[in-house]
C-alpha positions in Angstrom: 19.7 -21.4 5.8 20.1 -18.2 7.5 17.3 -16.3 9.2 16.7 -13.7 6.0 15.9 -16.7 3.7 13.9 -18.8 6.1 11.5 -15.7 6.6 11.6 -14.8 2.7 10.7 -18.7 2.0 7.8 -18.7 4.5 6.5 -15.2 2.7 6.8 -17.4 -0.5 5.0 -20.3 0.7 2.2 -18.2 2.0 1.8 -16.1 -1.3 1.9 -19.8 -3.3 -0.9 -21.1 -0.9 1.8 -23.8 0.2 2.0 -25.3 3.6 4.1 -23.4 6.1 5.5 -24.3 9.6 3.6 -21.2 11.0 1.8 -18.0 9.2 4.0 -15.2 8.2 3.7 -11.8 10.1 4.4 -8.6 7.7 4.7 -5.4 9.4 2.5 -2.5 8.2 4.9 0.1 10.3 5.3 3.6 9.0 5.6 6.8 11.1 4.6 4.2 14.0 8.5 3.5 14.1 9.2 7.0 14.6 7.2 6.8 17.8 8.4 3.4 18.8 11.9 4.6 18.6 11.3 8.3 20.4 12.2 10.2 17.2 10.0 13.0 16.1 8.0 12.6 12.9 9.7 15.9 11.5 13.3 14.2 11.8 12.1 10.8 10.8 11.1 12.2 7.3 14.0 14.4 6.8 16.8 12.2 7.6 16.9 9.0 5.5 19.4 7.3 7.4 17.6 7.9 10.6 14.5 6.8 8.8 15.7 3.7 7.9 17.2 2.8 11.3 13.8 3.6 13.0 12.2 1.4 10.6 14.7 -1.5 11.4 14.5 -1.0 15.2 10.7 -0.1 15.4 10.4 -3.6 13.6 12.7 -5.3 15.9 10.5 -4.2 18.9 7.5 -5.7 17.6 8.7 -9.6 17.9 9.6 -11.9 15.6 8.3 -10.1 12.3 8.8 -12.2 9.2 9.2 -9.0 6.8 8.1 -5.1 6.0 6.3 -3.6 3.2 8.8 -0.6 3.1 12.2 0.3 4.1 11.9 4.0 4.2 8.7 5.8 4.8 8.2 9.6 3.9 5.2 11.6 2.8 6.8 13.0 -0.4 5.6 10.1 -2.6 2.1 11.0 -1.8 1.6 14.0 -4.0 2.7 12.1 -7.1 0.4 9.4 -6.4 -2.7 11.5 -5.2 -2.0 14.9 -7.2 -2.8 16.6 -3.8 -0.6 19.1 -1.7 0.5 17.8 1.5 1.4 19.0 5.0 4.1 17.7 6.8 5.7 18.1 10.5 8.5 20.7 10.9 7.1 22.7 8.1 3.2 23.5 8.1 2.4 21.1 11.2 4.5 20.8 14.6 7.5 18.4 14.7 5.6 15.4 15.9 2.4 15.5 14.3 1.4 13.1 11.5 1.6 14.4 7.8 -1.6 15.2 6.1 -3.1 15.1 2.8 -4.6 18.2 1.8 -7.3 17.3 -0.7 -8.9 20.1 -2.9 -9.9 20.7 -6.4 -6.6 21.7 -7.9 -7.1 19.9 -11.1 -9.8 21.8 -13.5 -11.9 20.8 -16.3 -9.4 22.8 -18.5 -6.5 20.6 -17.6 -8.6 17.6 -19.0 -8.4 19.5 -22.3 -4.7 20.3 -22.2 -3.8 16.5 -21.2 -5.8 15.4 -24.3 -4.1 17.7 -26.5 -0.3 17.7 -25.2 -0.3 14.3 -23.5 0.1 13.4 -19.9 3.9 13.8 -19.1 4.3 17.5 -19.7 1.2 18.2 -17.9 1.9 16.2 -15.1 5.7 17.6 -14.7 4.4 21.0 -14.6 1.7 20.4 -12.3 4.0 18.9 -9.8 6.2 22.0 -9.8 3.6 24.8 -10.2 0.6 23.5 -8.3 2.2 21.1 -5.6 5.4 23.0 -4.7 7.9 20.3 -6.5 7.6 17.6 -4.0 9.9 15.5 -6.2 13.0 17.2 -4.8 12.3 15.8 -1.1 11.1 12.3 -2.5 14.4 12.0 -4.5 16.2 11.7 -1.3 14.2 8.5 -0.3 15.1 6.8 -3.6 18.6 8.1 -3.6 19.0 6.3 -0.5 17.0 3.2 -1.3 20.2 1.1 -2.3 21.6 1.9 1.1 18.1 1.0 3.0 18.0 -2.5 0.8 21.4 -3.7 2.0 20.8 -2.4 5.6 17.6 -4.8 5.7 19.3 -7.6 4.4 21.9 -7.1 6.9 19.1 -7.1 9.4 17.8 -10.3 8.0 14.4 -8.4 7.2 12.9 -9.2 4.0 10.8 -6.4 2.2 7.8 -7.6 -0.1 7.1 -4.0 -1.7 9.2 -1.6 -3.4 7.1 0.4 -5.1 3.3 1.7 -5.9 1.7 1.5 -9.4 -1.6 3.6 -9.7 -4.6 3.5 -11.7 -5.9 7.1 -13.1 -9.1 6.9 -10.9 -7.0 7.1 -7.9 -4.6 9.7 -9.2 -7.5 12.0 -10.5 -9.7 11.6 -7.7 -7.3 13.2 -5.4 -6.4 15.8 -7.4 -10.2 16.8 -8.3 -11.5 16.0 -4.9 -13.9 13.3 -4.3 -17.0 15.2 -4.8 -16.2 16.9 -7.8 -14.6 13.8 -9.7 -17.5 11.4 -8.9 -20.6 13.8 -9.6 -19.1 16.5 -12.0 -16.9 14.1 -13.9 -17.9 10.4 -13.8 -21.8 11.2 -14.0 -21.6 14.2 -16.3 -18.6 14.1 -18.4 -17.9 10.6 -18.6 -16.9 10.5 -22.2 -14.2 13.1 -21.6 -12.7 11.6 -18.2 -12.7 7.9 -20.0 -10.5 9.4 -22.9 -8.0 11.2 -20.2 -7.8 7.7 -18.4 -6.8 6.3 -21.4 -4.0 8.9 -22.1 -2.7 8.8 -18.4 -3.0 4.7 -18.3 -1.0 4.5 -21.5 1.8 6.3 -20.4 1.8 4.7 -16.8 1.8 1.2 -18.3 4.7 2.1 -20.5 6.7 3.7 -17.6 5.8 0.7 -15.5 7.0 -1.8 -18.0 10.2 0.2 -18.4 10.7 0.0 -14.8 10.2 -3.6 -14.6 12.5 -4.4 -17.4 15.1 -2.2 -15.8 18.1 -3.2 -13.3 15.9 -1.8 -10.6 13.1 -4.2 -11.2 10.8 -4.2 -7.9 10.3 -7.6 -6.0 6.5 -6.5 -5.3 4.2 -3.2 -5.6 1.3 -2.0 -4.0 -1.8 -2.0 -6.8 -4.0 0.6 -5.0 -7.5 0.2 -4.8 -8.3 3.2 -2.2 -11.4 4.9 -3.8 -12.2 3.0 -6.9 -14.2 0.2 -4.9 -17.4 -1.5 -5.7 -18.4 -0.1 -2.1 -18.3 3.5 -3.1 -19.0 3.1 -6.9 -22.2 1.9 -8.6 -21.8 -1.1 -10.6 -21.2 0.6 -13.9 -18.7 3.1 -12.4 -16.7 0.4 -11.2 -16.7 -1.7 -14.5 -16.2 1.2 -16.7 -13.6 3.6 -14.5 -12.0 1.2 -11.9 -11.7 -2.5 -12.6 -10.1 -2.6 -16.4 -7.2 -0.6 -15.1 -6.6 -2.6 -12.1 -6.5 -5.9 -14.1 -4.2 -4.6 -16.6 -1.9 -3.3 -13.8 -2.0 -6.8 -12.0 -1.6 -8.5 -15.2 1.3 -6.4 -16.2 3.1 -7.4 -12.9 2.3 -10.8 -13.5 4.0 -10.8 -16.8 7.2 -9.7 -15.3 7.0 -11.7 -12.1 6.5 -8.9 -10.2 4.4 -9.7 -6.9 1.1 -7.6 -7.3 -0.2 -6.7 -3.6 -3.8 -5.8 -3.9 -3.7 -3.1 -1.3 -7.6 -2.7 -1.0 -8.7 -0.2 1.3 -12.6 0.0 2.0 -14.9 -2.2 1.5 -14.4 -4.5 -1.6 -17.1 -7.2 -0.6 -19.2 -6.6 -3.7 -16.1 -7.0 -5.8 -14.4 -10.2 -4.7 -15.2 -12.6 -7.4 -13.4 -10.6 -9.7 -9.9 -11.6 -8.4 -10.8 -15.2 -9.4 -9.9 -14.4 -12.7 -6.0 -14.1 -11.8 -3.9 -17.0 -11.7 -3.3 -19.0 -8.6 -0.8 -18.4 -5.9 0.7 -15.3 -7.5 -1.3 -12.2 -5.8 -1.6 -11.0 -2.3 -4.9 -9.5 -1.4 -4.3 -7.0 1.7 -7.0 -5.9 3.4 -7.7 -2.9 5.8 -10.6 -4.2 8.2 -13.7 -3.0 6.4 -14.0 -6.0 3.8 -15.1 -9.2 5.5 -12.0 -11.7 6.0 -14.4 -14.2 6.0 -16.0 -13.6 2.7 -12.6 -12.9 1.1 -11.3 -16.4 2.3 -14.4 -18.3 1.2 -14.3 -16.2 -2.2 -10.7 -16.0 -3.3 -9.0 -18.3 -0.5 -8.2 -20.8 -3.0 -6.8 -18.3 -5.5 -4.6 -16.0 -3.6 -3.0 -15.2 -0.3 -5.0 -12.8 1.8 -2.9 -10.4 4.2 -4.4 -8.2 7.0 -6.5 -7.2 8.9 -5.8 -6.3 12.4 -7.6 -2.8 12.4 -6.2 0.5 12.9 -8.6 1.5 16.0 -7.8 -1.6 17.9 -4.0 -1.1 17.6 -4.6 2.5 18.9 -7.2 2.4 21.3 -7.8 -1.4 22.0 -6.0 -3.2 24.7 -3.4 -6.1 24.2 -5.6 -8.7 25.3 -8.2 -8.0 22.5 -5.6 -7.7 19.9 -4.2 -11.0 21.0 -7.7 -12.4 20.6 -8.3 -10.9 17.2 -5.3 -12.3 15.7 -6.0 -15.8 17.3 -9.3 -15.6 15.7 -7.7 -15.0 12.3 -5.3 -17.6 12.7 -8.3 -20.2 13.3 -10.6 -18.7 10.2 -7.8 -17.8 7.7 -5.0 -20.2 8.2 -2.9 -22.3 8.1 -2.0 -22.1 4.1 -2.5 -18.8 2.0 -2.6 -16.3 4.9 -0.1 -13.4 6.0 -0.8 -11.6 9.4 -0.4 -8.0 9.3 -2.3 -4.5 10.1 -5.0 -3.3 8.2 -3.4 -0.7 6.0 -0.7 0.8 8.1 -0.1 0.5 11.8 -1.4 3.8 13.2 1.0 6.6 14.4 -0.7 6.5 17.5 -0.8 2.8 18.2 0.3 1.2 21.2 3.4 -0.7 21.1 2.1 -3.4 23.3 -0.8 -4.0 20.9 1.5 -4.3 17.9 3.6 -6.7 19.6 0.5 -8.9 20.3 0.3 -9.8 16.5 3.6 -11.8 16.4 3.1 -12.9 20.0 -0.3 -14.4 19.1 1.1 -16.0 16.2 4.0 -17.4 18.3 2.0 -18.6 21.1 -0.6 -20.3 18.5 1.9 -22.7 17.1 3.1 -23.8 20.7 -0.1 -25.4 21.3 
């Protein structure tokens, strides 16, 4: 068995809540890989071959990492997910600044009527071109290079567990409407119409995702995003009506097609962890970002699904390597040995210290030498 198979089997065993020889480490590196390789972010996002090279070499610099969550990292997929404009280095920003999402109220109440009348696809395609500047043109470079990147990572013996993102209507509209307008004007004062729009969007997306899962380009795993539709931000009735049912259906679709759902749960989900007990055992990853209690997650769903995380971004950027080492060792004691994967909480920040990121794998390695 080669190194690639060894690493992949270790990850699969962790997901299935089976015994492992050691807890896997998964990279959450994104733009950090550009910094680790001495490349500007502008060059990183404009050249897919360079991007892939940095993502391979950047991971190698972090120690004995078992896998990654991306092979290519660019910001041009974000507008399609968040329905928001972006600012990118080399254009609106200096060459070595991190890309930014420019969230503002671009979607109007009249757009809701248009979506209900004409459907989601026609409105979405026009919106992407006329109001977001056609980011799909740049995003296409990433998708075109994807088969090459997949082969390069295979040759580097680095498994990748995520090959796409699937979205709930909540997350998409929250970005395009802006959060305050969406939560107050829409969900509180116009709930009936918004829910009708949700159903139109979700029906279209579910059909699109199903076709993708049935195609030759079926992903091995996808992020199922929970960025703002969280029980920590929403009232119980809002969460039950506008967020959870859609997340549930997205996960069920993944499970029906044997696609690994990686529940990318940013923010605090402490009040909603019980919901995830409804999913079958050993089929999902719950990825936490440092805001949800890892102990509570372990106690609540640790017998149902693998938990991944949650070395905080602020610790990787501003802490010391000793503190990172201590934090990871604590996680290994609390979360392992089965059903746990070490990872950063969300992405490794662009300004993380390399010596801090290296401590995630180093602490794991040392833990199993005791």
